[in-house]
C-alpha positions in Angstrom: 104.0 -24.0 -33.9 104.8 -22.7 -37.7 103.8 -19.7 -38.9 102.4 -19.7 -42.5 104.1 -17.6 -45.0 102.4 -15.8 -47.3 104.2 -14.4 -50.9 102.1 -11.8 -52.1 103.6 -11.3 -55.6 103.3 -7.1 -57.1 104.0 -6.5 -61.1 104.3 -2.9 -61.8 103.4 -1.2 -65.7 106.4 0.7 -66.7 105.0 4.0 -65.3 105.3 2.7 -61.8 101.8 2.1 -61.5 100.7 -1.4 -59.9 99.3 -3.7 -62.7 98.4 -6.5 -60.2 99.0 -7.8 -56.7 98.0 -10.5 -54.4 95.7 -10.9 -51.6 94.0 -8.0 -52.5 91.1 -7.0 -50.7 88.3 -5.6 -53.1 88.0 -2.3 -51.8 91.5 -1.2 -52.1 93.2 -0.4 -55.9 96.3 -2.6 -57.1 98.1 1.0 -56.0 96.2 1.1 -52.7 97.0 -2.2 -51.4 100.5 -1.7 -52.3 100.7 1.4 -50.4 99.3 0.2 -47.3 101.5 -2.9 -47.3 104.6 -0.4 -48.2 103.8 1.9 -45.3 103.3 -1.2 -42.6 105.2 -3.9 -44.4 108.1 -2.4 -46.1 111.2 -4.9 -44.7 109.2 -7.8 -45.9 109.3 -6.3 -49.9 111.8 -7.5 -51.9 112.2 -5.8 -55.6 112.6 -8.7 -58.2 113.3 -7.7 -62.2 111.1 -7.2 -64.8 109.0 -5.1 -63.1 107.9 -7.6 -59.9 108.6 -7.8 -56.4 107.5 -9.8 -53.6 106.3 -9.5 -49.8 106.6 -12.0 -47.6 104.6 -12.2 -44.3 102.8 -14.2 -41.8 99.1 -15.4 -42.5 98.7 -13.9 -39.5 100.0 -9.8 -40.7 98.1 -10.3 -43.8 94.9 -11.2 -42.6 95.6 -8.1 -39.8 96.1 -5.7 -42.5 93.1 -7.3 -44.7 91.3 -6.3 -41.5 92.4 -3.1 -40.7 92.1 -1.9 -44.7 87.9 -3.3 -45.2 87.0 -0.1 -42.5 83.5 -0.3 -41.8 80.2 -1.3 -44.6 
């Protein structure tokens, strides 16, 4: 069985604020979703040049993180 890998792209403002991030749950801000990913999956993060970076995670891991952050209601 092969695992599907998801690449979540992140773009930063020069001041360090996250301005764009993929796979973001609707209830979280871009910075909030980055904080979740950075806390729970920091080893999957790869910084890139020019204020960008990527998280490389399995589909299962992304779905689990989204469920855990969705909360009730």
